[in-house]
Structures are given as structure tokens and as C-alpha cells.
C-alpha positions as CSV (number, residue, x, y, z in Angstrom):
1,M,6.5,55.3,-83.2
2,S,9.5,57.1,-84.7
3,I,7.9,60.5,-84.2
4,F,7.3,59.6,-80.5
5,R,10.9,58.5,-80.1
6,S,12.1,61.7,-81.6
7,V,10.1,63.8,-79.2
8,L,11.2,61.6,-76.3
9,N,14.9,62.1,-77.3
10,A,14.4,65.8,-77.6
11,F,13.1,66.2,-74.0
12,S,15.0,63.5,-72.1
13,N,18.4,65.2,-71.5
14,D,20.4,62.0,-72.1
15,L,23.4,61.5,-69.8
16,A,26.9,60.0,-69.9
17,I,28.5,58.9,-66.7
18,D,32.1,58.0,-65.8
19,L,31.3,56.1,-62.6
20,G,34.8,55.9,-61.1
21,T,36.2,54.5,-58.0
22,A,37.5,57.9,-56.9
23,N,35.3,60.4,-58.8
24,T,32.0,60.4,-60.7
25,L,31.7,62.7,-63.7
26,V,28.4,63.4,-65.6
27,Y,28.0,64.7,-69.1
28,L,24.6,66.2,-70.0
29,K,23.7,66.2,-73.7
30,G,23.8,69.7,-75.1
31,R,25.6,71.1,-72.0
32,G,28.8,69.1,-71.6
33,V,30.4,68.1,-68.3
34,V,28.0,69.4,-65.6
35,L,29.3,67.4,-62.6
36,S,32.5,66.1,-61.2
37,E,32.4,64.9,-57.6
38,P,34.0,62.3,-55.4
39,S,32.3,58.8,-55.4
40,V,31.7,59.0,-51.7
41,V,28.6,58.7,-49.6
42,A,27.9,59.4,-45.9
43,I,25.4,57.2,-44.1
44,S,23.8,57.5,-40.7
45,R,23.6,54.2,-38.7
46,R,21.2,55.7,-36.2
47,K,18.7,56.7,-38.8
48,G,18.4,53.3,-40.6
49,R,21.2,53.9,-43.1
50,K,19.8,57.2,-44.1
51,I,22.1,59.0,-46.6
52,L,23.4,62.2,-45.1
53,A,25.7,63.5,-47.8
54,V,27.0,62.6,-51.3
55,G,30.1,63.7,-53.2
56,Q,32.2,66.5,-52.1
57,E,30.2,67.1,-48.9
58,A,30.6,63.4,-47.9
59,K,34.3,63.4,-48.7
60,A,34.8,66.3,-46.3
61,M,33.4,64.0,-43.6
62,E,35.8,61.2,-44.3
63,E,37.9,60.2,-41.3
64,V,36.4,63.0,-39.1
65,A,32.8,61.7,-38.8
66,P,31.5,60.4,-35.5
67,P,31.2,56.5,-35.1
68,D,27.5,56.5,-36.0
69,I,28.2,57.9,-39.4
70,D,29.8,55.6,-42.1
71,V,31.6,57.4,-44.9
72,I,31.9,54.9,-47.7
73,R,33.1,54.6,-51.3
74,P,30.5,52.3,-53.0
75,M,32.7,51.7,-56.0
76,N,35.7,49.4,-55.6
77,D,38.3,48.8,-58.3
78,G,36.0,50.4,-60.9
79,V,33.0,48.2,-60.1
80,I,30.0,48.3,-57.7
81,A,30.8,47.1,-54.2
82,D,27.6,48.4,-52.6
83,F,24.6,48.2,-55.0
84,E,22.0,50.2,-53.0
85,V,24.4,53.0,-52.1
86,T,25.7,53.2,-55.7
87,Q,22.1,53.4,-56.9
88,A,21.4,56.3,-54.5
89,M,24.6,58.0,-55.4
90,I,23.8,57.9,-59.2
91,R,20.2,59.1,-58.5
92,H,21.6,62.0,-56.4
93,F,24.1,63.0,-59.1
94,I,21.5,62.9,-61.9
95,R,19.1,65.1,-59.8
96,K,22.0,67.5,-59.2
97,T,22.6,68.0,-62.9
98,G,19.1,69.6,-63.1
99,H,18.0,67.4,-66.1
100,R,14.3,67.5,-67.0
101,R,12.3,64.8,-65.3
102,L,9.4,64.7,-67.8
103,F,11.0,61.8,-69.6
104,K,13.6,59.3,-68.4
105,P,17.0,59.8,-69.9
106,R,19.2,57.4,-71.9
107,I,22.4,56.8,-69.9
108,I,25.7,55.6,-71.2
109,V,28.1,54.4,-68.5
110,A,31.9,53.8,-68.8
111,V,33.0,50.5,-67.3
112,P,36.4,48.7,-66.9
113,S,37.4,46.5,-69.8
114,G,37.8,43.5,-67.5
115,I,34.3,43.8,-66.0
116,T,32.4,40.5,-65.5
117,Q,28.8,39.8,-66.7
118,V,27.6,40.0,-63.1
119,E,29.3,43.4,-62.7
120,K,27.8,44.6,-66.0
121,K,24.3,43.6,-64.7
122,A,24.9,45.4,-61.5
123,V,25.8,48.6,-63.3
124,R,22.8,48.4,-65.7
125,E,20.4,47.8,-62.8
126,A,21.8,50.6,-60.8
127,A,21.4,53.0,-63.7
128,E,17.9,51.7,-64.4
129,Q,16.8,52.0,-60.8
130,A,18.2,55.5,-60.7
131,G,15.8,56.5,-63.5
132,A,17.3,55.5,-66.9
133,R,15.0,54.3,-69.7
134,E,17.9,52.8,-71.6
135,V,21.4,51.9,-70.5
136,Y,24.5,51.6,-72.7
137,L,27.9,50.4,-71.5
138,I,31.1,51.4,-73.1
139,E,34.6,50.2,-72.1
140,E,36.6,52.9,-70.4
141,P,39.7,52.7,-72.8
142,M,37.4,53.1,-75.8
143,A,35.7,56.1,-74.2
144,A,39.1,57.5,-73.2
145,A,40.4,57.2,-76.8
146,I,37.3,58.9,-78.2
147,G,37.6,61.7,-75.6
148,A,41.2,62.2,-76.4
149,G,40.4,62.7,-80.0
150,L,42.1,59.6,-81.3
151,P,41.0,58.3,-84.8
152,V,39.5,55.1,-83.4
153,T,37.7,54.2,-86.6
154,D,41.0,54.2,-88.6
155,P,42.6,50.9,-89.7
156,A,45.6,51.6,-87.5
157,A,46.5,51.2,-83.8
158,N,45.8,53.7,-81.1
159,M,47.3,52.9,-77.7
160,I,45.6,54.3,-74.6
161,V,46.6,54.0,-70.9
162,D,43.8,55.2,-68.6
163,I,44.9,55.4,-65.0
164,G,42.0,55.9,-62.6
165,G,41.4,55.7,-58.9
166,G,40.7,51.9,-58.9
167,T,42.0,50.5,-62.1
168,T,44.5,51.1,-64.9
169,E,43.1,50.2,-68.4
170,V,45.6,49.5,-71.2
171,A,44.2,49.0,-74.6
172,I,45.0,48.9,-78.3
173,I,42.1,50.2,-80.5
174,S,41.6,49.9,-84.2
175,L,38.6,50.0,-86.6
176,A,36.3,51.1,-83.7
177,G,37.2,47.9,-81.8
178,V,39.4,46.9,-78.9
179,V,42.1,44.7,-80.4
180,Y,43.8,44.2,-77.0
181,A,42.8,45.2,-73.5
182,K,44.1,44.6,-70.0
183,S,42.6,45.9,-66.8
184,V,44.8,45.9,-63.7
185,R,43.3,46.8,-60.4
186,I,46.0,49.3,-59.6
187,G,45.4,53.1,-59.6
188,G,45.5,56.2,-57.5
189,N,43.9,54.6,-54.4
190,K,46.5,51.9,-54.2
191,M,49.2,54.6,-54.4
192,D,47.6,56.4,-51.5
193,E,47.5,53.2,-49.5
194,A,51.2,52.6,-50.3
195,I,52.1,56.1,-49.1
196,I,50.2,55.5,-45.8
197,Q,52.0,52.3,-45.2
198,Y,55.4,53.7,-46.0
199,I,55.1,56.6,-43.6
200,R,53.7,54.5,-40.9
201,K,56.6,52.0,-41.2
202,K,59.4,54.6,-41.5
203,Y,58.2,57.3,-39.2
204,N,55.7,55.6,-36.9
205,L,53.3,58.1,-38.1
206,H,49.6,57.4,-38.9
207,I,48.1,59.6,-41.6
208,G,44.7,59.5,-43.3
209,R,43.7,59.0,-46.9
210,R,43.3,62.7,-47.6
211,T,46.8,63.5,-46.4
212,A,48.2,60.7,-48.5
213,E,46.3,62.1,-51.5
214,T,47.8,65.6,-50.8
215,I,51.3,64.1,-50.7
216,K,50.7,62.3,-54.0
217,K,49.5,65.4,-55.7
218,E,52.0,67.9,-54.3
219,I,55.4,66.2,-54.3
220,S,55.2,62.7,-55.9
221,A,56.9,62.0,-59.2
222,A,57.2,58.7,-61.1
223,Y,60.7,59.4,-62.4
224,P,63.7,61.0,-60.6
225,S,64.6,64.6,-61.1
226,D,67.4,66.8,-60.0
227,Q,65.1,68.8,-57.7
228,V,63.9,67.0,-54.6
229,E,60.8,68.5,-53.0
230,T,59.8,68.2,-49.3
231,L,56.5,68.4,-47.4
232,E,55.7,68.6,-43.7
233,V,53.2,65.9,-42.9
234,K,51.0,65.9,-39.8
235,G,49.4,62.9,-38.1
236,R,49.3,60.7,-35.0
237,H,52.3,58.8,-33.5
238,A,51.7,55.0,-33.9
239,V,53.1,54.3,-30.4
240,N,52.1,57.0,-28.0
241,G,49.1,58.3,-30.0
242,L,50.1,61.9,-29.7
243,P,50.0,64.4,-32.7
244,M,53.3,64.6,-34.5
245,T,54.9,65.9,-37.7
246,A,57.5,64.5,-40.1
247,V,59.2,66.0,-43.2
248,I,59.2,63.7,-46.2
249,D,60.7,64.2,-49.7
250,S,59.6,63.4,-53.2
251,E,62.2,60.5,-53.6
252,E,60.7,58.8,-50.6
253,V,57.2,59.0,-52.1
254,R,58.5,57.7,-55.4
255,K,59.9,54.6,-53.6
256,A,56.7,54.2,-51.7
257,I,54.6,53.9,-54.9
258,R,57.3,52.0,-56.9
259,E,55.3,48.8,-56.8
260,Q,52.2,50.4,-58.3
261,L,54.3,52.2,-61.0
262,D,55.9,48.9,-61.9
263,A,52.5,47.2,-62.2
264,I,51.3,49.9,-64.7
265,L,54.5,49.7,-66.6
266,N,54.3,45.9,-66.8
267,A,50.7,46.2,-68.2
268,V,52.0,48.5,-70.9
269,R,54.8,46.1,-71.7
270,D,52.4,43.1,-71.9
271,A,50.3,45.0,-74.4
272,L,53.2,45.9,-76.6
273,E,54.5,42.3,-76.6
274,K,51.1,40.7,-77.5
275,I,50.1,42.7,-80.6
276,S,51.0,42.2,-84.2
277,A,54.0,43.8,-85.9
278,E,51.8,46.0,-88.0
279,L,50.0,47.4,-84.9
280,S,53.4,47.9,-83.2
281,A,54.6,49.9,-86.2
282,D,51.6,52.2,-85.8
283,I,52.3,52.8,-82.1
284,V,56.0,53.7,-82.9
285,T,54.5,56.5,-85.0
286,R,51.5,57.5,-83.0
287,G,52.8,56.8,-79.5
288,I,51.0,56.1,-76.2
289,V,48.3,58.4,-74.9
290,L,47.8,58.7,-71.1
291,T,44.4,59.6,-69.6
292,G,42.7,59.5,-66.2
293,G,43.7,61.2,-63.0
294,G,46.9,59.1,-62.7
295,A,48.2,60.8,-65.9
296,L,48.7,63.9,-63.8
297,L,51.3,62.2,-61.7
298,R,54.4,64.2,-62.5
299,R,57.0,62.7,-64.8
300,L,54.9,59.5,-65.4
301,D,55.1,60.2,-69.2
302,I,58.9,60.4,-68.9
303,M,59.1,57.1,-67.0
304,I,57.0,55.3,-69.6
305,R,58.9,56.9,-72.5
306,E,62.3,55.9,-71.0
307,E,61.2,52.3,-70.4
308,T,59.4,51.8,-73.8
309,H,61.4,54.1,-76.1
310,L,58.0,55.3,-77.5
311,P,56.4,58.7,-77.7
312,V,54.1,59.4,-74.7
313,I,51.4,62.0,-74.8
314,I,49.2,63.2,-71.9
315,A,45.6,64.0,-73.0
316,D,44.6,67.6,-72.9
317,D,42.1,67.1,-70.0
318,P,43.0,63.6,-68.6
319,L,40.4,63.8,-65.7
320,K,37.5,64.3,-68.1
321,T,38.7,62.3,-71.1
322,V,36.5,59.2,-70.4
323,V,33.3,61.2,-69.8
324,L,33.9,63.4,-72.8
325,G,34.3,60.3,-74.9
326,C,31.0,58.9,-73.6
327,G,29.4,62.3,-74.4
328,K,30.7,62.2,-78.0
329,A,29.3,58.7,-78.4
330,L,26.0,59.9,-76.9
331,D,25.8,62.6,-79.6
332,S,26.1,60.0,-82.4
333,I,23.8,57.0,-82.2
334,D,25.8,55.3,-85.0
335,I,29.0,55.4,-83.0
336,L,27.1,54.5,-79.9
337,R,25.7,51.3,-81.4
338,E,29.1,50.4,-82.8
339,I,31.2,50.6,-79.6
340,T,28.8,49.7,-76.8
341,I,29.2,46.2,-75.2
342,A,26.6,43.6,-74.3
């Protein structure tokens, strides 16, 4: 039996998946990160919900597709909102990696720390239906800490703040376990929505999700700076319906997303207030590590540092940190068994 399992492992091309609200990343054992695409699917109503496109191709259709095509995001706040579509999306991404199909792979999936048992079951079943022979779940902050290279097995505190599209995970990790974790359903998507609402209210200008995301990436900042940047935004007038433009600046965007930034900061403060003095002492020395796409928001590290008076470090590759951590766990069965959740 052990020989058969060894052969099975050798040919199965095991996978690690960061199944995110905004993006899905796949790590293929022996090859590293082989896929990073939006968690978006385009479906035809006329053809009995036939899937037309997945990932980047589907995202390009968002807000420009005809009425008989639904462009949906099957993940909501880090968990499955549409089981069948998520299953099809996972299957598509697995096929796209070019893994060998002789044997079914083991799959490790990163999930939010606040996930319910029902949601865990949905993730497991989606991966199994997509072709996995075994499914392991790992909490996103643990995966992020491993991916960031933190010494998670040490008897000392490591603080991670993973800001994704749907959730922000704040966790304290020590001795390969999560000492404290809080998952708040605030992330990049909520910031995009706040920008849309602000511009509609102030300028009577309707903009789409992609435009809001561009604004966030190009001129937004979490903390004020001496240099104020501007951007010309195009959309549709809310009253007469005609195309129009407006010029917005980085300070306006910061005000627009202030509520989301405060929620992230409050989650960090809650974690710091609820841990022991010994763990607090470790964090004073080691600082806070930021991961996830939200870590790329300019001057976010400065905002958190100014509010907490602690060192704040942005991970080397924040977008890939979670899936890289899953991949490292996949490469070591001992680590995998120690950190996976039931």
C-alpha cells in the first residue's frame, strides 16, 4: 500500500489553491505558481447556463456583456456563493495548469479563519467534484505567514494581516498554531464599492467596478502625503444618462475608503488588545506583516504604523503569499498535517 501511495504521489501533480474573492491562484507541486486569474465566470442564459469564459477572459466581459450573458463572481467574502459555478471554475483552472490527469491530485485550499462548518463542507465538495482525491484546508493567515517566511513553529508571536478582495484576516501565530484570529468581511471589493458610491454622490457620475479598481490602484493612498494626485474619470451622468468625465484626487479617494480602512485598523487593534503581554512583547520586536492585494494600497503600512506605533512590514510578494504558503505546506506532509483544519 505504501509503495502504491508513493507512486500515486509521484504522478499526481498535487495542487495548492488560493480561492479568493477577487483572484484565484494555483501552485503546482514542483513548478510553483502556475496560474493567477480573476475569480470571474461568464455564463450564457440562452444556452442553459453554459459557461462561456472563466478568469481574465470573463472579467473582460464584465459590465459590457449583453443581457443574456451573466458575468458573476462565485466567491463572496472569501466563501462559496455559487457552488456549481465555483466547482466549474476550479475544474477549469486545474485543467489550465496542465497537470497530469493519470491520477487525481491532492489539493490544499486556503480558507478564511472565520469560515463555518457549512462553508468548509462546500469548499471540500467543490474541490472533490473538480477532481481532487484528497482535500486539505488551511486558514489563510497561517498560509500567509508561511508564505511570508515567518518562523511559525517558534514559541513566539508572529502577527499577520492578510487583506484580500473579500476579507481581511488578522491573526497571531505561535508554535504552528493560531493563537488569535479575526476575519472581517472587508477588503478590496468593499473599497471599490465605496469609491463608486462616493463618485456617484459627489459628481452625479456612474462608474463601473473596473474603473473603481483602476482609481484605487493608481491614486489611492491610506495615509495623507504632501503630493496630491489626480485622475480623469469617465462614466455616465446619473441624471441625463450622457457620457461625462470628472477629475478626482487622491485625498477624495482616501476619504471615500476611510470606513474600510478604519475597519481594518480596528481589527488590528482588537488583536493587540486581546493577546497576552508575552505575545505583545514579541510583536513589538517582530512587528506586523501585511500580505494580500490590499497590502499594495499605498501608505497603508504607514497608517498602521502611525496608529499602533509598531514596525509594519509588507511581504515581498503580497499577492502570492497565501498560495506560496500553501505550496510550502504541500511540499512537507508533516507541516501539512500539523496546520490543516478539520
